[in-house]
Backbone and ligand atoms as CSV (ligand in chain L), in Angstrom:
chain,resi,resn,atom,element,x,y,z
A,1,MET,N,N,-68.159,24.304,-27.758
A,1,MET,CA,C,-68.585,24.978,-26.532
A,1,MET,C,C,-67.904,24.358,-25.322
A,2,GLU,N,N,-67.943,22.993,-25.320
A,2,GLU,CA,C,-67.318,22.290,-24.207
A,2,GLU,C,C,-65.833,22.656,-24.109
A,3,ASN,N,N,-65.209,22.771,-25.313
A,3,ASN,CA,C,-63.790,23.115,-25.338
A,3,ASN,C,C,-63.514,24.469,-24.716
A,4,ASP,N,N,-64.404,25.463,-25.029
A,4,ASP,CA,C,-64.212,26.804,-24.489
A,4,ASP,C,C,-64.261,26.798,-22.967
A,5,LEU,N,N,-65.254,26.057,-22.461
A,5,LEU,CA,C,-65.422,26.026,-21.000
A,5,LEU,C,C,-64.239,25.344,-20.332
A,6,ASN,N,N,-63.707,24.345,-21.050
A,6,ASN,CA,C,-62.622,23.579,-20.440
A,6,ASN,C,C,-61.244,24.173,-20.696
A,7,LYS,N,N,-61.187,25.229,-21.499
A,7,LYS,CA,C,-59.875,25.771,-21.870
A,7,LYS,C,C,-59.195,26.379,-20.639
A,8,ILE,N,N,-57.975,25.973,-20.413
A,8,ILE,CA,C,-57.235,26.529,-19.278
A,8,ILE,C,C,-56.609,27.851,-19.726
A,9,PRO,N,N,-56.912,28.956,-19.043
A,9,PRO,CA,C,-56.319,30.234,-19.463
A,9,PRO,C,C,-54.813,30.238,-19.223
A,10,SER,N,N,-54.121,31.073,-19.984
A,10,SER,CA,C,-52.679,31.230,-19.714
A,10,SER,C,C,-52.526,32.052,-18.436
A,11,LEU,N,N,-51.348,32.022,-17.875
A,11,LEU,CA,C,-51.074,32.858,-16.683
A,11,LEU,C,C,-51.287,34.328,-17.037
A,12,TYR,N,N,-50.943,34.696,-18.275
A,12,TYR,CA,C,-51.116,36.068,-18.756
A,12,TYR,C,C,-52.596,36.465,-18.730
A,13,GLU,N,N,-53.436,35.592,-19.282
A,13,GLU,CA,C,-54.880,35.884,-19.303
A,13,GLU,C,C,-55.443,35.947,-17.889
A,14,TRP,N,N,-55.029,34.991,-17.061
A,14,TRP,CA,C,-55.571,34.917,-15.695
A,14,TRP,C,C,-55.180,36.169,-14.889
A,15,ALA,N,N,-53.984,36.665,-15.160
A,15,ALA,CA,C,-53.513,37.865,-14.433
A,15,ALA,C,C,-54.332,39.098,-14.817
A,16,GLY,N,N,-54.853,39.119,-16.053
A,16,GLY,CA,C,-55.662,40.271,-16.473
A,16,GLY,C,C,-55.104,40.998,-17.682
A,17,GLY,N,N,-54.111,40.406,-18.340
A,17,GLY,CA,C,-53.608,41.003,-19.586
A,17,GLY,C,C,-52.554,42.081,-19.379
A,18,MET,N,N,-52.126,42.670,-20.490
A,18,MET,CA,C,-50.970,43.583,-20.487
A,18,MET,C,C,-51.069,44.766,-19.527
A,19,PRO,N,N,-52.258,45.434,-19.422
A,19,PRO,CA,C,-52.299,46.586,-18.507
A,19,PRO,C,C,-51.898,46.202,-17.079
A,20,VAL,N,N,-52.190,44.982,-16.691
A,20,VAL,CA,C,-51.850,44.542,-15.331
A,20,VAL,C,C,-50.324,44.412,-15.178
A,21,PHE,N,N,-49.664,43.844,-16.195
A,21,PHE,CA,C,-48.204,43.692,-16.120
A,21,PHE,C,C,-47.516,45.062,-16.152
A,22,GLU,N,N,-48.063,45.977,-16.957
A,22,GLU,CA,C,-47.458,47.320,-17.031
A,22,GLU,C,C,-47.662,48.081,-15.720
A,23,LYS,N,N,-48.817,47.896,-15.091
A,23,LYS,CA,C,-49.074,48.547,-13.805
A,23,LYS,C,C,-48.135,47.973,-12.728
A,24,LEU,N,N,-47.950,46.657,-12.800
A,24,LEU,CA,C,-47.076,45.982,-11.830
A,24,LEU,C,C,-45.661,46.561,-11.883
A,25,THR,N,N,-45.087,46.655,-13.082
A,25,THR,CA,C,-43.697,47.113,-13.155
A,25,THR,C,C,-43.595,48.623,-12.943
A,26,ASP,N,N,-44.641,49.357,-13.315
A,26,ASP,CA,C,-44.610,50.808,-13.096
A,26,ASP,C,C,-44.462,51.110,-11.602
A,27,LEU,N,N,-45.329,50.520,-10.812
A,27,LEU,CA,C,-45.286,50.761,-9.363
A,27,LEU,C,C,-44.034,50.129,-8.739
A,28,PHE,N,N,-43.678,48.949,-9.237
A,28,PHE,CA,C,-42.515,48.240,-8.695
A,28,PHE,C,C,-41.230,49.073,-8.848
A,29,TYR,N,N,-40.993,49.618,-10.046
A,29,TYR,CA,C,-39.739,50.361,-10.230
A,29,TYR,C,C,-39.745,51.710,-9.507
A,30,LYS,N,N,-40.932,52.231,-9.170
A,30,LYS,CA,C,-40.968,53.414,-8.304
A,30,LYS,C,C,-40.430,53.033,-6.929
A,31,LYS,N,N,-40.833,51.868,-6.462
A,31,LYS,CA,C,-40.336,51.384,-5.163
A,31,LYS,C,C,-38.833,51.124,-5.231
A,32,VAL,N,N,-38.412,50.499,-6.332
A,32,VAL,CA,C,-36.990,50.179,-6.507
A,32,VAL,C,C,-36.139,51.451,-6.439
A,33,LEU,N,N,-36.613,52.502,-7.095
A,33,LEU,CA,C,-35.820,53.744,-7.128
A,33,LEU,C,C,-35.869,54.496,-5.802
A,34,SER,N,N,-36.769,54.108,-4.899
A,34,SER,CA,C,-36.759,54.720,-3.555
A,34,SER,C,C,-36.118,53.795,-2.533
A,35,ASP,N,N,-35.539,52.711,-3.003
A,35,ASP,CA,C,-34.943,51.736,-2.090
A,35,ASP,C,C,-33.427,51.927,-2.051
A,36,GLU,N,N,-32.884,52.105,-0.869
A,36,GLU,CA,C,-31.453,52.466,-0.802
A,36,GLU,C,C,-30.516,51.365,-1.308
A,37,LEU,N,N,-30.946,50.099,-1.184
A,37,LEU,CA,C,-30.088,49.012,-1.669
A,37,LEU,C,C,-30.153,48.868,-3.203
A,38,LEU,N,N,-31.360,49.023,-3.763
A,38,LEU,CA,C,-31.527,48.790,-5.210
A,38,LEU,C,C,-31.332,50.034,-6.073
A,39,GLU,N,N,-31.547,51.187,-5.508
A,39,GLU,CA,C,-31.442,52.416,-6.323
A,39,GLU,C,C,-30.120,52.515,-7.082
A,40,PRO,N,N,-28.971,52.227,-6.418
A,40,PRO,CA,C,-27.713,52.343,-7.180
A,40,PRO,C,C,-27.621,51.377,-8.363
A,41,VAL,N,N,-28.300,50.222,-8.259
A,41,VAL,CA,C,-28.254,49.229,-9.343
A,41,VAL,C,C,-29.060,49.703,-10.553
A,42,PHE,N,N,-30.165,50.422,-10.276
A,42,PHE,CA,C,-31.095,50.786,-11.349
A,42,PHE,C,C,-31.053,52.259,-11.738
A,43,ARG,N,N,-30.180,53.012,-11.085
A,43,ARG,CA,C,-30.111,54.469,-11.322
A,43,ARG,C,C,-30.015,54.817,-12.804
A,44,HIS,N,N,-29.256,54.009,-13.555
A,44,HIS,CA,C,-29.014,54.356,-14.964
A,44,HIS,C,C,-29.863,53.545,-15.938
A,45,MET,N,N,-30.921,52.951,-15.422
A,45,MET,CA,C,-31.719,52.111,-16.339
A,45,MET,C,C,-32.379,52.983,-17.414
A,46,SER,N,N,-32.643,52.332,-18.550
A,46,SER,CA,C,-33.242,53.085,-19.649
A,46,SER,C,C,-34.683,53.449,-19.301
A,47,ARG,N,N,-35.202,54.422,-20.008
A,47,ARG,CA,C,-36.582,54.861,-19.757
A,47,ARG,C,C,-37.588,53.753,-20.093
A,48,GLU,N,N,-37.168,52.857,-21.002
A,48,GLU,CA,C,-38.099,51.785,-21.426
A,48,GLU,C,C,-38.013,50.566,-20.512
A,49,HIS,N,N,-37.046,50.593,-19.590
A,49,HIS,CA,C,-36.786,49.386,-18.801
A,49,HIS,C,C,-38.051,48.748,-18.220
A,50,GLN,N,N,-38.839,49.555,-17.507
A,50,GLN,CA,C,-39.984,48.958,-16.813
A,50,GLN,C,C,-41.009,48.362,-17.783
A,51,LEU,N,N,-41.170,49.013,-18.937
A,51,LEU,CA,C,-42.102,48.464,-19.935
A,51,LEU,C,C,-41.557,47.166,-20.520
A,52,HIS,N,N,-40.244,47.156,-20.783
A,52,HIS,CA,C,-39.639,45.946,-21.350
A,52,HIS,C,C,-39.765,44.770,-20.389
A,53,VAL,N,N,-39.573,45.038,-19.109
A,53,VAL,CA,C,-39.685,43.938,-18.137
A,53,VAL,C,C,-41.137,43.445,-18.082
A,54,ALA,N,N,-42.100,44.388,-18.120
A,54,ALA,CA,C,-43.523,43.990,-18.144
A,54,ALA,C,C,-43.794,43.109,-19.359
A,55,HIS,N,N,-43.296,43.540,-20.526
A,55,HIS,CA,C,-43.573,42.791,-21.755
A,55,HIS,C,C,-42.853,41.444,-21.763
A,56,PHE,N,N,-41.661,41.417,-21.164
A,56,PHE,CA,C,-40.914,40.154,-21.088
A,56,PHE,C,C,-41.694,39.138,-20.254
A,57,ILE,N,N,-42.080,39.548,-19.039
A,57,ILE,CA,C,-42.779,38.601,-18.146
A,57,ILE,C,C,-44.126,38.192,-18.763
A,58,ALA,N,N,-44.824,39.166,-19.362
A,58,ALA,CA,C,-46.114,38.861,-19.990
A,58,ALA,C,C,-45.936,37.789,-21.074
A,59,GLU,N,N,-44.872,37.922,-21.859
A,59,GLU,CA,C,-44.634,36.948,-22.938
A,59,GLU,C,C,-44.313,35.564,-22.371
A,60,VAL,N,N,-43.494,35.540,-21.316
A,60,VAL,CA,C,-43.166,34.266,-20.670
A,60,VAL,C,C,-44.444,33.590,-20.158
A,61,PHE,N,N,-45.394,34.397,-19.718
A,61,PHE,CA,C,-46.644,33.869,-19.156
A,61,PHE,C,C,-47.710,33.587,-20.227
A,62,GLY,N,N,-47.313,33.631,-21.486
A,62,GLY,CA,C,-48.261,33.251,-22.539
A,62,GLY,C,C,-48.904,34.426,-23.247
A,63,GLY,N,N,-48.416,35.628,-23.003
A,63,GLY,CA,C,-48.952,36.827,-23.652
A,63,GLY,C,C,-48.349,37.046,-25.029
A,64,PRO,N,N,-48.691,38.183,-25.675
A,64,PRO,CA,C,-48.195,38.450,-27.034
A,64,PRO,C,C,-46.670,38.577,-27.084
A,65,GLU,N,N,-46.125,38.300,-28.270
A,65,GLU,CA,C,-44.662,38.299,-28.412
A,65,GLU,C,C,-44.138,39.713,-28.639
A,66,MET,N,N,-44.386,40.605,-27.713
A,66,MET,CA,C,-43.948,41.998,-27.883
A,66,MET,C,C,-42.454,42.138,-27.618
A,67,TYR,N,N,-41.993,41.566,-26.517
A,67,TYR,CA,C,-40.578,41.739,-26.174
A,67,TYR,C,C,-39.689,41.094,-27.240
A,68,SER,N,N,-39.968,39.832,-27.580
A,68,SER,CA,C,-39.048,39.115,-28.474
A,68,SER,C,C,-39.130,39.593,-29.918
A,69,THR,N,N,-40.228,40.224,-30.339
A,69,THR,CA,C,-40.296,40.654,-31.735
A,69,THR,C,C,-39.812,42.085,-31.935
A,70,SER,N,N,-40.017,42.978,-30.949
A,70,SER,CA,C,-39.612,44.360,-31.237
A,70,SER,C,C,-38.749,45.024,-30.170
A,71,GLU,N,N,-38.540,44.380,-29.038
A,71,GLU,CA,C,-37.812,45.085,-27.974
A,71,GLU,C,C,-36.502,44.406,-27.585
A,72,GLY,N,N,-36.439,43.111,-27.779
A,72,GLY,CA,C,-35.224,42.398,-27.380
A,72,GLY,C,C,-35.351,40.934,-27.738
A,73,SER,N,N,-34.738,40.094,-26.930
A,73,SER,CA,C,-34.799,38.647,-27.124
A,73,SER,C,C,-34.355,38.047,-25.799
A,74,HIS,N,N,-34.505,36.764,-25.660
A,74,HIS,CA,C,-34.040,36.138,-24.418
A,74,HIS,C,C,-32.544,36.392,-24.251
A,75,PHE,N,N,-31.820,36.241,-25.349
A,75,PHE,CA,C,-30.365,36.468,-25.347
A,75,PHE,C,C,-30.029,37.897,-24.894
A,76,LYS,N,N,-30.746,38.883,-25.426
A,76,LYS,CA,C,-30.459,40.290,-25.069
A,76,LYS,C,C,-30.805,40.554,-23.613
A,77,MET,N,N,-31.880,39.972,-23.134
A,77,MET,CA,C,-32.262,40.141,-21.737
A,77,MET,C,C,-31.162,39.583,-20.821
A,78,ILE,N,N,-30.662,38.383,-21.164
A,78,ILE,CA,C,-29.593,37.778,-20.356
A,78,ILE,C,C,-28.374,38.702,-20.374
A,79,GLN,N,N,-28.042,39.214,-21.544
A,79,GLN,CA,C,-26.861,40.082,-21.677
A,79,GLN,C,C,-26.962,41.337,-20.810
A,80,LYS,N,N,-28.173,41.855,-20.643
A,80,LYS,CA,C,-28.360,43.068,-19.834
A,80,LYS,C,C,-27.927,42.856,-18.389
A,81,HIS,N,N,-27.903,41.601,-17.937
A,81,HIS,CA,C,-27.541,41.335,-16.541
A,81,HIS,C,C,-26.053,41.040,-16.345
A,82,LEU,N,N,-25.328,40.755,-17.450
A,82,LEU,CA,C,-23.910,40.393,-17.321
A,82,LEU,C,C,-23.126,41.502,-16.630
A,83,SER,N,N,-22.194,41.099,-15.772
A,83,SER,CA,C,-21.264,42.026,-15.075
A,83,SER,C,C,-21.948,43.025,-14.151
A,84,LYS,N,N,-23.197,42.812,-13.801
A,84,LYS,CA,C,-23.868,43.758,-12.897
A,84,LYS,C,C,-23.546,43.445,-11.428
A,85,HIS,N,N,-22.931,42.298,-11.189
A,85,HIS,CA,C,-22.497,41.893,-9.833
A,85,HIS,C,C,-23.610,42.000,-8.799
A,86,LEU,N,N,-24.722,41.393,-9.110
A,86,LEU,CA,C,-25.851,41.366,-8.174
A,86,LEU,C,C,-25.557,40.349,-7.073
A,87,THR,N,N,-26.100,40.629,-5.903
A,87,THR,CA,C,-25.903,39.727,-4.765
A,87,THR,C,C,-27.243,39.101,-4.381
A,88,GLU,N,N,-27.159,38.124,-3.480
A,88,GLU,CA,C,-28.375,37.496,-2.969
A,88,GLU,C,C,-29.225,38.534,-2.216
A,89,GLN,N,N,-28.543,39.472,-1.593
A,89,GLN,CA,C,-29.274,40.540,-0.882
A,89,GLN,C,C,-30.088,41.405,-1.864
A,90,HIS,N,N,-29.459,41.764,-2.978
A,90,HIS,CA,C,-30.187,42.505,-4.024
A,90,HIS,C,C,-31.404,41.700,-4.474
A,91,ARG,N,N,-31.170,40.432,-4.746
A,91,ARG,CA,C,-32.243,39.576,-5.271
A,91,ARG,C,C,-33.422,39.510,-4.298
A,92,GLN,N,N,-33.101,39.307,-3.025
A,92,GLN,CA,C,-34.185,39.170,-2.049
A,92,GLN,C,C,-34.991,40.458,-1.924
A,93,ARG,N,N,-34.318,41.604,-1.991
A,93,ARG,CA,C,-35.044,42.873,-1.910
A,93,ARG,C,C,-35.930,43.044,-3.151
A,94,TRP,N,N,-35.380,42.692,-4.318
A,94,TRP,CA,C,-36.121,42.780,-5.598
A,94,TRP,C,C,-37.390,41.941,-5.505
A,95,VAL,N,N,-37.249,40.689,-5.048
A,95,VAL,CA,C,-38.409,39.786,-4.937
A,95,VAL,C,C,-39.417,40.346,-3.942
A,96,SER,N,N,-38.896,40.821,-2.802
A,96,SER,CA,C,-39.812,41.287,-1.761
A,96,SER,C,C,-40.609,42.509,-2.225
A,97,LEU,N,N,-39.969,43.436,-2.928
A,97,LEU,CA,C,-40.692,44.607,-3.435
A,97,LEU,C,C,-41.679,44.223,-4.535
A,98,LEU,N,N,-41.308,43.237,-5.345
A,98,LEU,CA,C,-42.228,42.824,-6.411
A,98,LEU,C,C,-43.487,42.169,-5.818
A,99,LEU,N,N,-43.297,41.332,-4.815
A,99,LEU,CA,C,-44.466,40.665,-4.209
A,99,LEU,C,C,-45.332,41.665,-3.448
A,100,GLU,N,N,-44.676,42.642,-2.819
A,100,GLU,CA,C,-45.428,43.714,-2.143
A,100,GLU,C,C,-46.297,44.454,-3.185
A,101,THR,N,N,-45.693,44.753,-4.334
A,101,THR,CA,C,-46.422,45.452,-5.402
A,101,THR,C,C,-47.563,44.588,-5.929
A,102,ALA,N,N,-47.299,43.295,-6.089
A,102,ALA,CA,C,-48.344,42.382,-6.584
A,102,ALA,C,C,-49.569,42.448,-5.680
A,103,ASN,N,N,-49.349,42.505,-4.380
A,103,ASN,CA,C,-50.484,42.595,-3.446
A,103,ASN,C,C,-51.178,43.940,-3.579
A,104,GLU,N,N,-50.400,44.989,-3.750
A,104,GLU,CA,C,-50.999,46.328,-3.827
A,104,GLU,C,C,-51.867,46.517,-5.073
A,105,ILE,N,N,-51.485,45.901,-6.165
A,105,ILE,CA,C,-52.291,46.083,-7.390
A,105,ILE,C,C,-53.346,44.985,-7.546
A,106,ASP,N,N,-53.499,44.168,-6.501
A,106,ASP,CA,C,-54.498,43.086,-6.549
A,106,ASP,C,C,-54.265,42.093,-7.676
A,107,LEU,N,N,-53.010,41.727,-7.880
A,107,LEU,CA,C,-52.731,40.618,-8.796
A,107,LEU,C,C,-53.494,39.413,-8.236
A,108,PRO,N,N,-54.053,38.561,-9.099
A,108,PRO,CA,C,-54.822,37.436,-8.563
A,108,PRO,C,C,-54.076,36.748,-7.422
A,109,ALA,N,N,-54.812,36.474,-6.359
A,109,ALA,CA,C,-54.165,35.965,-5.138
A,109,ALA,C,C,-54.520,34.502,-4.883
A,110,ASP,N,N,-55.111,33.842,-5.890
A,110,ASP,CA,C,-55.461,32.435,-5.669
A,110,ASP,C,C,-54.182,31.596,-5.583
A,111,PRO,N,N,-54.252,30.506,-4.812
A,111,PRO,CA,C,-53.053,29.684,-4.577
A,111,PRO,C,C,-52.385,29.213,-5.865
A,112,GLU,N,N,-53.201,28.854,-6.863
A,112,GLU,CA,C,-52.618,28.286,-8.087
A,112,GLU,C,C,-51.815,29.349,-8.841
A,113,PHE,N,N,-52.406,30.538,-9.020
A,113,PHE,CA,C,-51.688,31.580,-9.755
A,113,PHE,C,C,-50.439,32.009,-8.995
A,114,ARG,N,N,-50.600,32.261,-7.696
A,114,ARG,CA,C,-49.445,32.770,-6.950
A,114,ARG,C,C,-48.299,31.753,-6.875
A,115,SER,N,N,-48.634,30.471,-6.825
A,115,SER,CA,C,-47.539,29.502,-6.771
A,115,SER,C,C,-46.765,29.522,-8.087
A,116,ALA,N,N,-47.462,29.667,-9.214
A,116,ALA,CA,C,-46.777,29.735,-10.506
A,116,ALA,C,C,-45.975,31.038,-10.615
A,117,PHE,N,N,-46.575,32.130,-10.165
A,117,PHE,CA,C,-45.918,33.438,-10.235
A,117,PHE,C,C,-44.616,33.435,-9.424
A,118,VAL,N,N,-44.729,32.984,-8.178
A,118,VAL,CA,C,-43.552,32.996,-7.300
A,118,VAL,C,C,-42.479,32.027,-7.808
A,119,ALA,N,N,-42.912,30.891,-8.338
A,119,ALA,CA,C,-41.928,29.933,-8.871
A,119,ALA,C,C,-41.126,30.587,-9.990
A,120,TYR,N,N,-41.819,31.290,-10.885
A,120,TYR,CA,C,-41.105,31.940,-11.986
A,120,TYR,C,C,-40.163,33.024,-11.461
A,121,ILE,N,N,-40.648,33.831,-10.530
A,121,ILE,CA,C,-39.835,34.920,-10.002
A,121,ILE,C,C,-38.589,34.376,-9.287
A,122,GLU,N,N,-38.759,33.301,-8.528
A,122,GLU,CA,C,-37.598,32.680,-7.881
A,122,GLU,C,C,-36.595,32.195,-8.935
A,123,TRP,N,N,-37.106,31.519,-9.929
A,123,TRP,CA,C,-36.252,30.955,-10.985
A,123,TRP,C,C,-35.518,32.082,-11.731
A,124,GLY,N,N,-36.308,33.059,-12.184
A,124,GLY,CA,C,-35.730,34.136,-12.998
A,124,GLY,C,C,-34.723,34.981,-12.240
A,125,THR,N,N,-35.021,35.291,-10.993
A,125,THR,CA,C,-34.104,36.164,-10.247
A,125,THR,C,C,-32.812,35.430,-9.890
A,126,ARG,N,N,-32.930,34.139,-9.589
A,126,ARG,CA,C,-31.706,33.388,-9.259
A,126,ARG,C,C,-30.807,33.265,-10.497
A,127,ILE,N,N,-31.418,33.105,-11.659
A,127,ILE,CA,C,-30.616,33.057,-12.894
A,127,ILE,C,C,-29.992,34.429,-13.164
A,128,ALA,N,N,-30.762,35.507,-12.903
A,128,ALA,CA,C,-30.216,36.862,-13.127
A,128,ALA,C,C,-28.974,37.080,-12.256
A,129,VAL,N,N,-29.023,36.639,-10.998
A,129,VAL,CA,C,-27.863,36.823,-10.108
A,129,VAL,C,C,-26.667,36.013,-10.624
A,130,ILE,N,N,-26.903,34.782,-11.022
A,130,ILE,CA,C,-25.798,33.943,-11.537
A,130,ILE,C,C,-25.158,34.621,-12.763
A,131,ASN,N,N,-26.007,35.050,-13.707
A,131,ASN,CA,C,-25.484,35.666,-14.930
A,131,ASN,C,C,-24.801,36.998,-14.660
A,132,SER,N,N,-25.245,37.695,-13.627
A,132,SER,CA,C,-24.672,39.014,-13.347
A,132,SER,C,C,-23.252,38.914,-12.810
A,133,ASN,N,N,-22.858,37.704,-12.416
A,133,ASN,CA,C,-21.514,37.544,-11.871
A,133,ASN,C,C,-20.552,36.907,-12.864
A,134,VAL,N,N,-20.924,36.908,-14.133
A,134,VAL,CA,C,-19.983,36.549,-15.201
A,134,VAL,C,C,-19.972,37.694,-16.217
A,135,ASP,N,N,-18.875,37.758,-16.992
A,135,ASP,CA,C,-18.750,38.861,-17.954
A,135,ASP,C,C,-19.143,38.432,-19.363
A,136,ASP,N,N,-19.228,37.125,-19.550
A,136,ASP,CA,C,-19.540,36.633,-20.890
A,136,ASP,C,C,-20.267,35.305,-20.735
A,137,LEU,N,N,-21.072,34.971,-21.726
A,137,LEU,CA,C,-21.861,33.754,-21.630
A,137,LEU,C,C,-21.935,33.116,-23.010
A,138,ALA,N,N,-21.631,31.806,-23.072
A,138,ALA,CA,C,-21.770,31.117,-24.355
A,138,ALA,C,C,-23.242,30.761,-24.511
A,139,MET,N,N,-23.946,31.527,-25.312
A,139,MET,CA,C,-25.380,31.271,-25.480
A,139,MET,C,C,-25.778,31.542,-26.920
A,140,ASN,N,N,-26.629,30.710,-27.427
A,140,ASN,CA,C,-27.118,30.879,-28.790
A,140,ASN,C,C,-27.999,32.134,-28.848
A,141,PRO,N,N,-27.652,33.121,-29.700
A,141,PRO,CA,C,-28.450,34.358,-29.763
A,141,PRO,C,C,-29.904,34.099,-30.155
A,142,GLY,N,N,-30.166,32.933,-30.747
A,142,GLY,CA,C,-31.542,32.608,-31.153
A,142,GLY,C,C,-32.309,31.840,-30.087
A,143,GLU,N,N,-31.725,31.699,-28.920
A,143,GLU,CA,C,-32.362,30.966,-27.807
A,143,GLU,C,C,-33.810,31.428,-27.613
A,144,PRO,N,N,-34.776,30.506,-27.605
A,144,PRO,CA,C,-36.170,30.951,-27.467
A,144,PRO,C,C,-36.472,31.531,-26.086
A,145,MET,N,N,-37.528,32.307,-26.002
A,145,MET,CA,C,-37.975,32.855,-24.725
A,145,MET,C,C,-38.418,31.703,-23.826
A,146,PRO,N,N,-38.195,31.825,-22.520
A,146,PRO,CA,C,-38.772,30.805,-21.639
A,146,PRO,C,C,-40.295,30.898,-21.654
A,147,LYS,N,N,-40.952,29.805,-21.390
A,147,LYS,CA,C,-42.428,29.788,-21.308
A,147,LYS,C,C,-42.803,29.200,-19.961
A,148,TRP,N,N,-43.646,29.906,-19.236
A,148,TRP,CA,C,-44.018,29.409,-17.903
A,148,TRP,C,C,-45.489,29.022,-17.906
A,149,GLY,N,N,-45.801,27.946,-17.177
A,149,GLY,CA,C,-47.189,27.494,-17.091
A,149,GLY,C,C,-47.632,27.335,-15.646
A,150,TRP,N,N,-48.711,26.627,-15.457
A,150,TRP,CA,C,-49.328,26.525,-14.135
A,150,TRP,C,C,-48.605,25.554,-13.208
A,151,GLY,N,N,-47.706,24.730,-13.736
A,151,GLY,CA,C,-46.982,23.791,-12.881
A,151,GLY,C,C,-47.892,22.704,-12.330
A,152,VAL,N,N,-47.547,22.173,-11.177
A,152,VAL,CA,C,-48.243,21.009,-10.616
A,152,VAL,C,C,-49.762,21.205,-10.486
A,153,PRO,N,N,-50.274,22.372,-10.026
A,153,PRO,CA,C,-51.734,22.498,-9.915
A,153,PRO,C,C,-52.450,22.402,-11.263
A,154,GLY,N,N,-51.745,22.654,-12.355
A,154,GLY,CA,C,-52.293,22.430,-13.687
A,154,GLY,C,C,-53.214,23.504,-14.225
A,155,GLY,N,N,-53.646,24.422,-13.395
A,155,GLY,CA,C,-54.543,25.480,-13.858
A,155,GLY,C,C,-55.223,26.104,-12.665
A,156,PRO,N,N,-55.997,27.163,-12.926
A,156,PRO,CA,C,-56.689,27.826,-11.809
A,156,PRO,C,C,-57.851,26.978,-11.317
A,157,TYR,N,N,-58.241,27.157,-10.075
A,157,TYR,CA,C,-59.412,26.456,-9.550
A,157,TYR,C,C,-60.651,27.164,-10.083
A,158,LEU,N,N,-61.474,26.451,-10.842
A,158,LEU,CA,C,-62.620,27.100,-11.483
A,158,LEU,C,C,-63.956,26.678,-10.878
A,159,GLY,N,N,-63.912,26.099,-9.692
A,159,GLY,CA,C,-65.149,25.750,-8.979
A,159,GLY,C,C,-65.925,24.709,-9.713
L,1,LIG,C1,C,-37.546,37.262,-13.181
L,1,LIG,C2,C,-36.527,38.094,-12.984
L,1,LIG,C3,C,-36.074,39.145,-13.942
L,1,LIG,C4,C,-36.539,39.470,-15.185
L,1,LIG,C5,C,-37.669,38.827,-15.985
L,1,LIG,C6,C,-35.745,40.577,-15.667
L,1,LIG,C7,C,-35.911,41.176,-16.895
L,1,LIG,C8,C,-35.088,42.148,-17.413
L,1,LIG,C9,C,-35.191,42.677,-18.746
L,1,LIG,C10,C,-36.251,42.277,-19.780
L,1,LIG,C11,C,-34.192,43.574,-18.904
L,1,LIG,C12,C,-33.896,44.372,-20.172
L,1,LIG,C13,C,-34.671,45.673,-20.147
L,1,LIG,C14,C,-34.526,46.455,-21.452
L,1,LIG,O1,O,-34.466,45.831,-22.521
L,1,LIG,O2,O,-34.520,47.700,-21.388
L,1,LIG,C15,C,-33.464,43.629,-17.650
L,1,LIG,C16,C,-32.386,44.454,-17.391
L,1,LIG,C17,C,-31.830,44.609,-16.149
L,1,LIG,N1,N,-32.136,43.917,-15.003
L,1,LIG,FE1,FE,-33.430,42.405,-14.853
L,1,LIG,N2,N,-34.810,40.926,-14.704
L,1,LIG,C18,C,-34.986,40.076,-13.638
L,1,LIG,C19,C,-34.279,40.094,-12.455
L,1,LIG,C20,C,-33.416,41.093,-12.083
L,1,LIG,C21,C,-32.884,41.288,-10.748
L,1,LIG,C22,C,-33.178,40.376,-9.544
L,1,LIG,C23,C,-32.098,42.401,-10.810
L,1,LIG,C24,C,-31.340,43.096,-9.701
L,1,LIG,C25,C,-31.620,43.021,-8.407
L,1,LIG,C26,C,-32.107,42.879,-12.178
L,1,LIG,C27,C,-31.392,43.964,-12.664
L,1,LIG,C28,C,-31.386,44.402,-13.961
L,1,LIG,C29,C,-30.568,45.499,-14.449
L,1,LIG,C30,C,-29.613,46.349,-13.603
L,1,LIG,C31,C,-30.835,45.641,-15.828
L,1,LIG,C32,C,-30.233,46.660,-16.815
L,1,LIG,C33,C,-31.029,47.930,-16.701
L,1,LIG,C34,C,-30.556,49.023,-17.650
L,1,LIG,O3,O,-29.465,49.520,-17.431
L,1,LIG,O4,O,-31.284,49.341,-18.612
L,1,LIG,N3,N,-32.927,42.073,-12.916
L,1,LIG,N4,N,-34.035,42.755,-16.768
């Protein structure tokens, strides 16, 4: 019993599970496709794109292994960004629209969750821009998915 009470939830659980991640990317990519800077980058994205991104982030945050077992892998995700020639301007707009969406869908707004969320988004988007400016990458196709945790705060504030 004591263990249950003391168990620190994953970022995935704290966010509210898969429906929350799917809602986040659904609304986010609607914004992206109405944005004049990002629309040309995403115009040809696959129909599954937004779901795959939801499942990828959910898995990184401790959710089920949906992306890596049936939709892609860390290696395939990295490959999707190669040669896309993304700029810092693209990245900043992407981050800004995602955070705007997070507020609109009431993603948990506590300091601990948001600091972990933003840290991951900063990390992931900066890597996406770096990879998008090369045409090839020496990477092990079996590279495991990244795993993100609560960082310095160590968990949510539970009163
Ligand atoms: C944390 C940051 C990011 C994550 C987790 C992420 C995740 C993903 C994933 C999982 C895919 C593969 C989707 C699929 O399998 O259908 C993908 C593709 C892609 N991403 Fe990202 N991404 C990130 C940042 C960015 C940024 C900042 C941009 C551009 C501003 C970007 C542009 C793209 C594009 C253009 C594709 C290919 C879309 C297509 O043609 O299907 N990504 N991303």
